Backbone bond lengths (Angstrom), bond angles and torsions (degrees), N, CA, C in turn:
res aa  C-N    CA-C-N  psi(-1)  N-CA   C-N-CA  omega(-1)  CA-C   N-CA-C  phi
1 X - - - 1.456 - - 1.508 112.23 -
2 X 1.336 117.05 -25.91 1.449 119.21 176.69 1.517 110.74 -57.77
3 X 1.337 117.12 -30.64 1.462 120.18 -177.96 1.527 111.67 -61.56
4 X 1.337 117.93 -31.58 1.464 121.18 178.25 1.526 110.17 -63.14
5 X 1.326 116.60 -47.80 1.458 120.35 -179.60 1.530 110.92 -68.53
6 X 1.320 116.44 -37.97 1.464 120.33 176.98 1.517 110.17 -64.26
7 X 1.318 115.89 -41.71 1.462 121.36 178.53 1.524 111.07 -59.12
8 X 1.329 116.05 -44.14 1.464 120.71 179.95 1.527 111.64 -65.06
9 X 1.317 115.70 -44.94 1.460 119.27 -177.12 1.533 111.31 -69.61
10 X 1.317 116.22 -30.99 1.461 120.47 -176.69 1.524 112.36 -82.23
11 X 1.342 116.49 -42.73 1.467 120.58 -171.25 1.525 114.33 -111.63
12 X 1.337 117.69 -14.92 1.452 118.86 -174.07 1.515 111.02 83.93
13 X 1.329 116.66 164.32 1.459 121.25 -172.76 1.520 113.17 -65.66
14 X 1.320 118.32 -47.14 1.462 120.34 -174.68 1.526 111.65 -62.25
15 X 1.327 116.63 -45.73 1.469 119.84 179.22 1.525 110.47 -68.22
16 X 1.341 117.09 -36.71 1.464 120.77 178.74 1.526 110.65 -62.55
17 X 1.330 116.49 -37.56 1.466 119.98 177.80 1.527 111.20 -61.86
18 X 1.310 116.69 -35.15 1.460 120.88 178.84 1.523 111.70 -71.21
19 X 1.329 116.58 -30.83 1.461 121.05 -175.81 1.530 113.02 -83.92
20 X 1.335 116.11 -21.16 1.467 120.46 -177.52 1.527 109.64 -95.19
21 X 1.313 116.18 127.76 1.465 120.34 -177.51 1.529 113.01 -115.13
22 X 1.322 117.44 -28.46 1.462 121.52 -178.89 1.529 110.67 -71.14
23 X 1.343 116.85 136.05 1.465 121.92 -176.00 1.521 111.89 -60.56
24 X 1.338 117.37 -46.65 1.456 120.77 -179.14 1.526 110.98 -67.04
25 X 1.321 115.96 -36.59 1.460 119.10 178.54 1.525 110.47 -67.09
26 X 1.335 116.32 -33.79 1.462 119.71 175.96 1.522 110.76 -64.43
27 X 1.323 116.95 -42.07 1.464 120.14 176.77 1.519 110.48 -59.84
28 X 1.328 115.78 -45.58 1.459 120.63 179.22 1.527 110.80 -62.37
29 X 1.321 116.67 -38.69 1.462 121.65 179.23 1.528 111.04 -60.98
30 X 1.328 117.14 -45.58 1.462 120.71 -178.89 1.528 111.22 -66.54
31 X 1.338 116.39 -38.08 1.464 120.07 176.91 1.523 110.22 -63.63
32 X 1.329 115.89 -47.85 1.461 120.59 -178.79 1.523 111.33 -61.92
33 X 1.318 116.97 -41.85 1.465 121.04 -179.20 1.521 111.14 -63.17
34 X 1.326 117.20 -42.62 1.458 121.06 -179.47 1.525 111.32 -65.29
35 X 1.340 116.78 -40.40 1.462 120.51 -179.72 1.525 110.54 -69.66
36 X 1.333 117.67 -42.95 1.458 120.72 179.69 1.526 112.06 -66.47
37 X 1.325 116.55 -27.66 1.467 120.37 -179.20 1.520 112.44 -77.76
38 X 1.337 117.07 -14.45 1.460 120.89 -179.88 1.521 109.24 -68.22
39 X 1.315 117.24 121.43 1.459 121.19 -174.82 1.527 113.35 -83.07
40 X 1.298 117.52 -26.94 1.467 120.31 -178.40 1.522 110.25 -117.69
41 X 1.316 116.25 149.89 1.453 121.78 176.16 1.523 108.57 -88.56
42 X 1.319 116.62 108.23 1.454 120.52 178.09 1.516 108.50 -101.42
43 X 1.319 115.25 119.58 1.452 121.26 -170.82 1.523 112.22 -83.89
44 X 1.328 115.64 131.23 1.448 122.38 169.05 1.518 108.39 -113.24
45 X 1.321 117.19 164.91 1.462 120.80 -177.25 1.521 110.11 -134.69
46 X 1.337 114.52 139.50 1.460 121.11 174.41 1.521 108.23 -137.41
47 X 1.312 117.84 143.38 1.459 122.23 177.69 1.527 109.42 -62.28
48 X 1.346 116.15 138.28 1.462 120.90 -178.19 1.528 112.53 -59.33
49 X 1.329 116.10 -27.42 1.461 118.33 179.18 1.510 112.83 -60.48
50 X 1.350 117.19 -29.84 1.456 120.83 179.71 1.525 112.41 -83.95
51 X 1.354 116.82 -3.46 1.461 120.02 171.10 1.522 110.69 -84.92
52 X 1.326 116.43 -14.15 1.463 121.08 -175.67 1.526 112.45 -119.66
53 X 1.328 116.34 -13.04 1.462 121.65 174.97 1.527 106.69 -136.82
54 X 1.303 118.11 -175.61 1.465 118.92 -179.04 1.519 111.48 -160.68
55 X 1.320 114.28 159.64 1.459 121.77 170.96 1.527 109.00 -78.76
56 X 1.331 118.23 168.48 1.470 119.92 175.83 1.536 111.48 -62.75
57 X 1.317 115.97 151.17 1.469 120.50 174.55 1.522 110.78 -83.79
58 X 1.336 116.27 -31.07 1.457 121.86 -178.91 1.518 109.31 -127.39
59 X 1.324 115.54 166.70 1.455 120.71 177.10 1.521 109.13 -59.06
60 X 1.311 115.59 139.17 1.454 120.75 -177.72 1.521 110.37 -131.74
61 X 1.332 118.01 144.59 1.463 119.96 176.72 1.525 112.38 -76.72
62 X 1.333 116.61 -10.58 1.463 120.08 -179.14 1.527 110.69 -65.42
63 X 1.316 116.12 134.19 1.463 120.97 177.69 1.521 111.45 -95.31
64 X 1.339 116.68 -15.08 1.455 123.00 173.89 1.530 107.25 -123.34
65 X 1.317 116.08 109.51 1.465 121.08 -178.59 1.529 108.27 -98.57
66 X 1.318 115.99 123.00 1.465 120.57 -177.59 1.527 110.08 -126.71
67 X 1.340 116.28 127.08 1.463 121.83 176.53 1.520 109.34 -134.94
68 X 1.339 114.77 138.74 1.457 120.92 178.20 1.516 110.37 -108.31
69 X 1.338 115.88 139.75 1.453 122.56 172.76 1.510 108.67 -129.88
70 X 1.310 117.18 -165.61 1.455 121.25 -179.63 1.522 110.06 -68.24
71 X 1.327 116.39 104.29 1.466 123.89 178.83 1.523 113.57 63.35
72 X 1.318 117.12 16.08 1.471 120.83 178.98 1.525 109.41 -136.22
73 X 1.319 116.14 137.49 1.462 121.45 173.09 1.526 107.99 -126.41
74 X 1.311 115.97 132.88 1.458 121.93 178.31 1.521 109.52 -110.12
75 X 1.316 116.10 131.64 1.460 121.78 173.94 1.520 108.01 -124.95
76 X 1.326 117.24 121.78 1.461 122.06 177.23 1.529 107.98 -117.83
77 X 1.315 115.29 126.89 1.465 121.53 -178.74 1.518 109.91 -110.04
78 X 1.319 116.44 129.04 1.455 121.29 178.73 1.515 111.35 -61.68
79 X 1.335 115.69 141.67 1.450 120.79 170.53 1.523 110.08 -80.05
80 X 1.320 116.25 179.87 1.472 120.49 -177.50 1.524 111.34 -135.19
81 X 1.323 113.60 152.78 1.456 120.80 174.41 1.529 109.09 -72.50
82 X 1.328 116.00 172.46 1.460 120.28 179.78 1.522 111.68 -60.49
83 X 1.341 117.02 -31.85 1.461 120.13 -179.48 1.523 113.25 -85.72
84 X 1.331 116.72 3.04 1.460 120.48 177.96 1.508 115.27 97.22
85 X 1.334 117.84 -9.14 1.465 120.16 179.14 1.524 110.34 -67.72
86 X 1.342 117.68 139.79 1.465 120.20 179.51 1.525 111.36 -69.19
87 X 1.325 116.47 143.57 1.463 122.26 178.46 1.524 110.58 -88.52
88 X 1.313 116.64 -35.65 1.459 120.85 178.51 1.529 112.02 113.45
89 X 1.325 115.21 158.93 1.462 122.84 179.36 1.527 108.92 -86.19
90 X 1.334 118.89 139.53 1.471 120.31 176.75 1.526 111.02 -58.92
91 X 1.335 116.57 146.57 1.468 119.53 -178.56 1.525 110.29 -153.22
92 X 1.321 115.06 164.23 1.455 121.66 170.65 1.519 115.10 79.66
93 X 1.332 114.94 -177.73 1.463 121.32 -175.06 1.524 112.72 -69.51
94 X 1.333 117.97 -35.55 1.464 120.08 -178.43 1.524 111.11 -64.54
95 X 1.330 117.79 -41.69 1.463 120.62 177.63 1.522 110.50 -61.36
96 X 1.316 116.62 -42.60 1.469 120.43 179.75 1.522 111.46 -63.41
97 X 1.326 117.50 -43.90 1.459 120.51 -177.41 1.528 111.46 -68.89
98 X 1.335 117.35 -36.84 1.466 120.41 176.13 1.527 109.82 -61.65
99 X 1.332 116.27 -47.38 1.460 120.35 -177.93 1.524 111.90 -65.42
100 X 1.329 117.80 -42.00 1.464 120.01 179.13 1.525 110.36 -63.95
101 X 1.319 116.82 -38.95 1.457 120.11 177.73 1.535 110.68 -61.76
102 X 1.319 117.70 -47.94 1.460 121.25 -179.14 1.529 110.91 -62.20
103 X 1.331 116.46 -42.76 1.469 120.47 -179.97 1.527 111.25 -65.90
104 X 1.317 116.55 -40.84 1.467 121.07 -179.81 1.514 111.13 -62.85
105 X 1.323 116.40 -47.59 1.455 120.24 -178.11 1.531 111.34 -65.45
106 X 1.325 116.21 -37.25 1.466 119.86 179.81 1.525 111.13 -65.94
107 X 1.321 117.49 -42.69 1.462 119.46 -179.21 1.524 111.14 -70.95
108 X 1.327 116.89 -37.90 1.468 119.58 178.73 1.523 111.49 -60.23
109 X 1.307 116.57 -42.85 1.461 120.64 -176.78 1.518 112.77 -90.45
110 X 1.355 115.78 -8.63 1.457 121.11 -174.99 1.528 110.37 52.43
111 X 1.331 113.89 45.20 1.461 120.89 -179.18 1.517 109.35 -146.52
112 X 1.328 115.26 144.40 1.468 119.41 176.06 1.514 111.49 -72.70
113 X 1.320 116.74 -17.14 1.463 121.23 -178.32 1.529 109.16 -84.67
114 X 1.309 117.02 117.32 1.461 121.76 -177.66 1.527 109.44 -112.79
115 X 1.319 116.43 127.08 1.459 121.05 179.12 1.527 110.26 -79.16
116 X 1.323 115.84 132.06 1.456 121.99 177.97 1.524 111.56 -102.55
117 X 1.334 116.99 -32.76 1.460 120.38 -173.09 1.512 109.68 86.28
118 X 1.310 116.28 163.63 1.457 120.50 -175.29 1.509 115.25 -83.40
119 X 1.330 117.57 -15.20 1.457 121.05 -175.14 1.517 111.56 -108.16
120 X 1.308 116.06 127.94 1.458 120.29 175.85 1.523 110.81 -63.40
121 X 1.332 116.18 -34.63 1.465 120.16 178.78 1.529 110.62 -60.81
122 X 1.318 117.07 -45.13 1.451 120.92 179.70 1.510 111.73 -65.59
123 X 1.326 116.26 -40.78 1.465 121.09 178.77 1.517 110.64 -62.88
124 X 1.321 116.84 -45.85 1.456 121.00 -179.99 1.525 111.24 -65.83
125 X 1.321 116.79 -36.82 1.461 120.33 177.61 1.523 110.46 -62.82
126 X 1.337 115.98 -41.00 1.456 120.35 178.25 1.520 111.84 -64.41
127 X 1.318 117.09 -27.30 1.458 121.31 177.69 1.522 112.03 -85.53
128 X 1.332 116.64 0.12 1.454 119.87 178.96 1.508 114.25 85.86
129 X 1.331 117.69 15.95 1.455 121.35 179.20 1.522 108.96 -96.40
130 X 1.312 115.91 109.72 1.462 120.58 -175.07 1.525 112.20 -75.12
131 X 1.318 116.28 -35.76 1.462 120.17 -174.98 1.522 111.07 -92.40
132 X 1.312 116.04 142.16 1.457 120.29 175.94 1.532 109.07 -128.75
133 X 1.314 115.66 36.09 1.457 120.90 177.28 1.512 111.98 -69.60
134 X 1.320 115.59 174.04 1.450 120.67 -175.82 1.508 114.03 -57.94
135 X 1.337 117.64 -41.58 1.460 120.97 -178.68 1.517 111.05 -66.35
136 X 1.345 116.57 -41.19 1.464 120.37 179.51 1.521 110.61 -66.72
137 X 1.334 116.10 -43.71 1.462 120.21 178.64 1.529 110.65 -59.72
138 X 1.322 116.80 -43.33 1.457 121.09 179.87 1.524 111.36 -62.89
139 X 1.350 116.40 -42.66 1.457 120.20 -178.59 1.529 110.97 -67.27
140 X 1.336 116.99 -43.96 1.467 120.42 178.77 1.528 110.21 -61.26
141 X 1.324 116.61 -43.11 1.465 120.89 178.46 1.524 110.78 -59.79
142 X 1.328 116.26 -45.50 1.466 120.99 -178.90 1.528 111.49 -64.31
143 X 1.328 117.17 -45.33 1.459 119.83 -178.12 1.523 111.82 -69.48
144 X 1.331 117.38 -36.24 1.464 120.40 176.21 1.524 110.59 -61.71
145 X 1.318 115.82 -39.42 1.462 120.85 178.74 1.521 110.99 -65.08
146 X 1.326 116.70 -44.07 1.466 120.55 -179.72 1.527 111.42 -66.39
147 X 1.334 115.95 -42.25 1.467 120.57 177.89 1.526 110.17 -61.10
148 X 1.321 117.12 -41.92 1.452 121.96 -177.04 1.527 112.08 -65.54
149 X 1.321 117.13 -32.75 1.465 120.56 -171.46 1.525 114.21 -94.65
150 X 1.326 118.30 -22.61 1.460 119.52 -170.27 1.528 112.57 -78.30
151 X 1.319 114.84 161.54 1.461 123.29 173.31 1.527 107.73 -112.53
152 X 1.339 116.30 147.70 1.454 117.54 177.66 1.509 110.63 -137.33
153 X 1.341 114.14 151.71 1.452 121.98 177.90 1.516 108.49 -135.40
154 X 1.339 116.21 130.21 1.457 121.99 170.62 1.524 108.36 -105.00
155 X 1.334 116.55 125.89 1.450 122.17 171.21 1.526 107.48 -105.26
156 X 1.323 117.53 124.01 1.459 121.71 -178.66 1.517 110.04 -119.04
157 X 1.330 116.13 128.64 1.456 122.16 177.17 1.524 108.03 -86.23
158 X 1.320 116.76 105.17 1.462 121.98 -177.98 1.519 112.90 -88.12
159 X 1.318 117.09 6.37 1.459 120.88 179.85 1.509 111.97 99.18
160 X 1.311 117.02 -56.28 1.462 121.32 -179.53 1.522 112.45 -97.73
161 X 1.336 116.26 -18.67 1.468 119.37 -178.41 1.520 109.62 -158.89
162 X 1.321 115.41 159.40 1.460 121.93 175.15 1.521 109.46 -89.73
163 X 1.329 116.41 129.20 1.450 120.65 175.63 1.520 108.78 -101.96
164 X 1.323 115.62 138.02 1.466 121.17 -178.05 1.522 109.42 -122.90
165 X 1.332 115.91 127.91 1.459 121.36 178.58 1.524 108.33 -121.65
166 X 1.324 115.82 110.14 1.461 121.58 179.92 1.522 110.05 -97.53
167 X 1.302 116.49 145.50 1.457 118.44 176.71 1.504 112.26 175.83
168 X 1.322 113.77 -150.72 1.457 122.83 177.45 1.519 105.54 -149.25
169 X 1.301 117.72 178.43 1.456 119.70 175.87 1.532 110.74 -81.58
170 X 1.322 116.37 -47.91 1.465 120.77 -177.58 1.517 109.69 -131.63
171 X 1.338 115.80 160.31 1.467 120.47 -178.21 1.516 112.59 -86.34
172 X 1.337 116.75 -33.51 1.451 120.91 177.92 1.518 109.21 -127.52
173 X 1.298 116.72 156.79 1.456 121.15 -176.38 1.525 111.62 -63.82
174 X 1.343 115.50 145.06 1.463 121.25 170.71 1.521 105.99 -82.75
175 X 1.308 116.67 102.28 1.457 120.78 -172.99 1.528 110.34 -89.55
176 X 1.324 116.44 121.70 1.460 122.25 177.27 1.518 109.05 -108.37
177 X 1.321 116.14 128.62 1.460 120.78 -178.45 1.518 110.69 -96.06
178 X 1.314 115.76 153.53 1.450 119.89 177.89 1.512 113.37 -93.42
179 X 1.363 117.35 -0.96 1.459 120.46 -178.70 1.511 110.46 -78.56
180 X 1.335 116.92 163.95 1.451 121.63 -179.17 1.519 110.25 -110.09
181 X 1.352 115.59 145.20 1.451 119.57 176.04 1.525 109.82 -91.64
182 X 1.332 116.73 -169.49 1.460 120.36 -176.52 1.524 112.86 -63.61
183 X 1.339 116.83 -23.50 1.459 120.68 178.12 1.521 111.24 -89.64
184 X 1.328 116.54 8.99 1.470 123.17 179.43 1.516 111.43 62.04
185 X 1.335 115.78 39.42 1.448 121.63 178.53 1.530 109.79 -120.41
186 X 1.330 118.25 145.32 1.460 120.07 176.24 1.529 110.42 -58.93
187 X 1.330 116.81 143.32 1.454 121.27 -177.66 1.524 110.79 -110.31
188 X 1.337 114.12 171.82 1.454 121.62 175.57 1.521 108.71 -102.44
189 X 1.356 115.96 145.21 1.459 118.77 178.26 1.525 110.74 -68.34
190 X 1.357 117.18 -31.54 1.451 119.37 -178.96 1.518 110.39 -130.73
191 X 1.340 115.10 157.44 1.464 120.65 -177.98 1.514 112.89 -90.25
192 X 1.329 117.88 -17.44 1.463 121.19 -178.01 1.520 110.20 -136.09
193 X 1.316 115.22 162.61 1.459 121.94 172.09 1.524 106.91 -138.50
194 X 1.319 116.98 145.17 1.460 121.30 -178.38 1.535 109.42 -107.80
195 X 1.324 116.37 125.26 1.456 120.29 176.45 1.528 110.00 -69.30
196 X 1.308 115.71 148.26 1.455 120.86 173.75 1.529 109.41 -58.81
197 X 1.323 117.67 138.87 1.464 121.09 -174.17 1.524 112.77 -62.29
198 X 1.334 117.43 -43.99 1.464 120.35 -179.52 1.528 110.97 -64.60
199 X 1.335 116.37 -41.89 1.456 120.15 179.28 1.531 110.55 -65.68
200 X 1.330 116.86 -42.18 1.468 121.41 179.62 1.528 110.91 -62.33
201 X 1.328 116.90 -46.28 1.466 120.43 -179.92 1.519 111.24 -62.73
202 X 1.315 116.53 -39.63 1.464 120.33 177.84 1.526 110.74 -66.80
203 X 1.341 116.69 -37.27 1.463 121.16 178.02 1.527 110.91 -63.26
204 X 1.321 117.49 -42.40 1.459 121.46 179.19 1.525 110.56 -60.94
205 X 1.318 116.34 -35.91 1.469 121.16 -178.49 1.522 112.62 -80.27
206 X 1.346 117.17 -27.10 1.467 119.67 -173.03 1.537 111.80 -133.12
207 X 1.347 118.12 60.98 1.474 119.07 -179.56 1.526 112.11 -87.09
208 X 1.326 116.40 145.11 1.465 122.12 171.82 1.528 107.82 -115.21
209 X 1.338 118.68 111.36 1.471 120.62 177.98 1.522 111.24 -72.48
210 X 1.311 115.77 133.91 1.463 122.31 178.74 1.527 108.67 -134.73
211 X 1.302 116.77 168.19 1.462 121.76 179.70 1.526 109.80 -92.55
212 X 1.318 116.54 122.58 1.462 119.87 177.08 1.526 111.20 -63.08
213 X 1.340 116.18 -36.94 1.468 119.61 179.34 1.518 110.56 -61.85
214 X 1.331 116.44 -42.08 1.461 120.43 179.24 1.522 110.96 -63.76
215 X 1.331 116.30 -44.34 1.463 119.95 -178.71 1.525 111.97 -65.23
216 X 1.324 117.16 -34.84 1.466 119.29 176.36 1.527 110.91 -59.12
217 X 1.326 116.27 -37.56 1.462 120.11 -175.63 1.527 113.23 -76.80
218 X 1.317 117.52 -26.74 1.468 120.23 -179.63 1.528 111.03 -113.75
219 X 1.326 116.54 15.95 1.453 121.65 -171.59 1.517 116.31 -65.98
220 X 1.327 118.38 -11.06 1.470 120.12 177.05 1.522 111.91 -103.58
221 X 1.337 116.84 11.64 1.474 121.42 -177.55 1.524 108.30 -123.93
222 X 1.325 117.01 99.12 1.460 120.82 -170.90 1.523 112.82 -62.92
223 X 1.335 119.02 -42.40 1.454 119.62 -179.35 1.520 111.46 -69.52
224 X 1.324 117.55 -36.27 1.463 120.59 177.14 1.532 110.23 -63.03
225 X 1.337 117.48 -37.97 1.465 121.09 176.24 1.529 109.76 -61.35
226 X 1.338 116.92 -47.92 1.461 120.99 -179.79 1.525 111.44 -59.75
227 X 1.319 116.84 -44.00 1.462 120.89 -178.82 1.522 110.29 -66.44
228 X 1.325 116.95 -42.82 1.462 120.84 179.58 1.531 110.77 -59.46
229 X 1.334 117.61 -47.70 1.458 121.41 179.91 1.526 110.44 -62.76
230 X 1.315 116.53 -41.27 1.467 122.14 177.67 1.525 111.23 -59.70
231 X 1.325 117.44 -46.88 1.461 121.23 179.45 1.527 111.22 -66.69
232 X 1.330 117.23 -39.08 1.459 120.95 177.91 1.526 110.97 -61.40
233 X 1.315 116.17 -32.79 1.467 122.06 179.48 1.522 111.93 -77.67
234 X 1.325 117.33 -41.19 1.455 120.46 -168.97 1.523 115.34 -92.19
235 X 1.333 118.06 -43.24 1.464 119.91 -166.22 1.519 114.16 -62.94
236 X 1.321 117.32 -41.62 1.469 118.88 -174.20 1.526 112.56 -70.88
237 X 1.342 117.41 -18.38 1.464 120.63 -178.67 1.523 113.14 -93.57
238 X 1.331 117.72 -5.58 1.464 120.72 -179.78 1.525 110.77 -75.52
239 X 1.328 115.49 148.20 1.465 121.06 175.41 1.523 111.87 -113.21
240 X 1.323 116.10 -8.68 1.464 120.59 178.94 1.523 108.87 -156.19
241 X 1.341 117.52 161.56 1.471 119.15 177.48 1.527 111.31 -57.34
242 X 1.313 115.44 138.70 1.461 121.33 -177.06 1.517 110.13 -124.64
243 X 1.337 116.27 124.03 1.461 121.97 179.68 1.530 109.56 -92.15
244 X 1.318 116.22 130.53 1.459 122.43 175.65 1.520 108.39 -119.52
245 X 1.303 116.53 127.49 1.458 119.75 178.82 1.521 110.09 -68.60
246 X 1.323 115.79 152.93 1.457 119.38 176.58 1.528 110.77 -61.72
247 X 1.344 116.47 -29.27 1.462 119.77 178.76 1.522 111.04 -63.73
248 X 1.347 116.87 -42.90 1.466 119.80 -179.87 1.526 111.27 -70.16
249 X 1.330 117.30 -35.82 1.461 120.86 177.10 1.527 109.80 -66.03
250 X 1.322 116.25 -40.80 1.457 121.82 177.75 1.527 111.01 -61.86
251 X 1.347 115.98 -39.98 1.464 120.00 -179.10 1.524 111.19 -62.34
252 X 1.335 117.80 -34.87 1.460 120.66 -178.56 1.519 112.85 -83.86
253 X 1.329 117.33 -41.94 1.459 120.61 -170.59 1.533 114.48 -109.82
254 X 1.327 117.43 -3.86 1.452 119.81 -168.28 1.513 117.37 -91.28
255 X 1.322 117.96 15.35 1.467 119.48 178.88 1.518 110.37 -59.16
256 X 1.320 116.15 130.69 1.456 120.75 179.29 1.520 113.29 95.72
257 X 1.334 117.03 -9.44 1.465 120.67 177.58 1.525 108.74 -104.43
258 X 1.312 115.69 129.16 1.450 119.95 -176.53 1.516 114.66 -71.37
259 X 1.326 117.12 -29.80 1.458 120.21 -175.24 1.525 110.15 -146.53
260 X 1.311 115.24 155.79 1.458 121.57 -179.41 1.529 111.35 -60.29
261 X 1.327 117.73 -36.95 1.463 120.47 -178.03 1.528 111.94 -64.99
262 X 1.324 116.78 -27.86 1.470 119.90 176.32 1.527 111.51 -82.28
263 X 1.317 115.53 -27.73 1.458 121.14 -177.21 1.527 112.46 -76.02
264 X 1.318 117.95 -40.53 1.469 121.33 -171.68 1.529 113.34 -56.97
265 X 1.332 120.59 -46.54 1.468 119.17 178.80 1.535 112.95 -62.76
266 X 1.341 116.47 -40.20 1.472 120.27 -179.86 1.524 110.62 -66.60
267 X 1.325 116.80 -41.85 1.462 120.03 179.10 1.529 110.72 -65.91
268 X 1.315 116.62 -43.25 1.462 120.39 -179.00 1.524 110.91 -61.38
269 X 1.323 117.25 -41.26 1.465 121.20 177.58 1.524 110.82 -63.89
270 X 1.344 116.85 -45.77 1.470 120.65 179.79 1.526 110.66 -65.69
271 X 1.329 116.91 -35.59 1.459 121.07 177.97 1.523 110.79 -62.94
272 X 1.319 117.00 -39.84 1.472 120.41 177.54 1.523 111.12 -58.11
273 X 1.334 116.56 -42.18 1.462 120.34 -179.79 1.531 111.10 -69.80
274 X 1.336 116.83 -40.03 1.462 120.38 178.93 1.520 110.98 -64.64
275 X 1.330 117.48 -40.82 1.459 121.44 179.47 1.525 111.45 -69.79
276 X 1.314 116.78 -33.31 1.468 119.68 175.75 1.522 110.16 -61.63
277 X 1.338 116.80 -33.74 1.459 122.15 -179.52 1.529 112.85 -85.03
278 X 1.323 117.27 -5.89 1.471 123.07 -177.10 1.527 107.46 -130.27
279 X 1.334 118.16 79.70 1.468 122.08 -171.81 1.524 115.41 -57.35
280 X 1.330 118.18 -30.30 1.468 121.03 -176.23 1.524 113.62 -90.48
281 X 1.317 117.79 -1.34 1.462 120.47 -179.37 1.522 110.96 -71.11
282 X 1.321 115.28 136.43 1.465 121.31 178.05 1.524 108.78 -118.23
283 X 1.321 115.33 105.97 1.461 122.10 -175.79 1.523 108.88 -138.72
284 X 1.311 116.50 135.55 1.457 121.80 176.42 1.519 109.61 -116.18
285 X 1.314 115.87 143.81 1.459 121.66 177.23 1.517 108.38 -112.97
286 X 1.336 116.52 122.08 1.459 122.04 176.85 1.520 109.06 -120.62
287 X 1.309 116.20 170.65 1.463 120.43 -176.66 1.522 112.31 -66.04
288 X 1.342 116.81 -27.96 1.469 119.82 -176.72 1.524 113.70 -110.03
289 X 1.325 117.42 -10.92 1.458 118.31 -175.01 1.523 112.14 -161.33
290 X 1.327 114.37 168.11 1.458 123.96 169.29 1.526 106.45 -109.28
291 X 1.323 117.71 132.64 1.463 121.07 -179.40 1.526 109.08 -110.76
292 X 1.330 115.67 119.83 1.460 122.21 177.59 1.527 108.68 -99.11
293 X 1.333 116.65 132.32 1.449 121.65 179.37 1.529 110.18 -113.59
294 X 1.328 118.09 148.04 1.464 119.73 175.22 1.527 110.40 -52.57
295 X 1.325 116.62 131.32 1.463 121.17 -174.55 1.525 110.37 -142.24
296 X 1.311 114.58 155.30 1.465 121.30 175.02 1.529 108.73 -66.04
297 X 1.332 117.94 137.64 1.473 119.19 178.67 1.516 111.23 -64.05
298 X 1.333 117.88 155.37 1.460 120.82 -174.31 1.523 114.55 -67.57
299 X 1.322 117.96 -23.50 1.470 121.36 -179.42 1.527 108.64 -133.77
300 X 1.316 116.36 61.67 1.469 121.65 -172.62 1.517 112.51 -60.17
301 X 1.333 117.61 -47.71 1.463 120.55 -176.77 1.526 111.50 -66.50
302 X 1.315 116.28 -40.56 1.464 120.04 179.33 1.532 110.64 -66.29
303 X 1.322 117.43 -36.19 1.465 121.48 176.39 1.523 110.19 -60.21
304 X 1.322 115.81 -45.00 1.464 120.78 -178.73 1.521 110.47 -61.73
305 X 1.338 116.87 -40.70 1.466 120.06 -179.35 1.524 111.65 -61.47
306 X 1.347 115.30 -33.63 1.479 119.42 -179.47 1.519 112.16 -90.14
307 X 1.325 117.19 -3.57 1.452 120.90 179.39 1.515 112.97 74.18
308 X 1.355 118.09 27.64 1.451 122.23 179.87 1.517 109.82 -91.04
309 X 1.342 115.46 142.42 1.467 120.15 -179.42 1.522 110.08 -83.08
């Protein structure tokens, strides 16, 4: 993947487009070009627990979603309608982008109260969603509802004891209205949303800084988002190359894949997109393992401004 960034720096975007013929490599090229063209480091925030575990990539019938990562276990429980019917567990790229947006705004303001604004179009734009068509609006509405209703628990292995953090993402539902405002855009029922206190406190203690520009470019690829956040969390803290077996990578990222042989191509493709969005990441892919190398964090200057290690 380094060759994509080298290609851009050496030849420029237009010539690089002529030299790249593979469809996936072209996608990676456009992602890399957009991230490299960003002049300022705009900091986003994600809870460290989501660097080691993840939500589902696709809709799932499971009402209790459980994922294990390195010393962390995530349990998400579906909420229910008034009549008792399950609402479902949040999933996919839209759920991830909504949550990252809420976490980012909360940490920036150091407040559980997050401003949404009156326009769904403006809110979606802030989350990096360019399209506001019917399908996108429907998906955002559905994921906001699932996020609002679900319960979550983080179990952390502290070495001497297990720590348990119970909570939810938000205290009240993110209400989306179907009415139109003067700009003929769907509106929000409320201008703010309040993060759950336990989740907010845990976020303050365990933030992972990420690049908003990078997330905008991979924001429709749920596995690429997960990999990017994972690399942002792990690479800068390494002191030596670290080998990870494909089995361990599968255990963290392979939900929804029946077998490792089906997972490896999908992960490798998503990794290419994540690395395109993270120019300083040093990662090697081998037949038996993934090798992580110590790397500069994706938003080093912004981290320093916030006093993050």
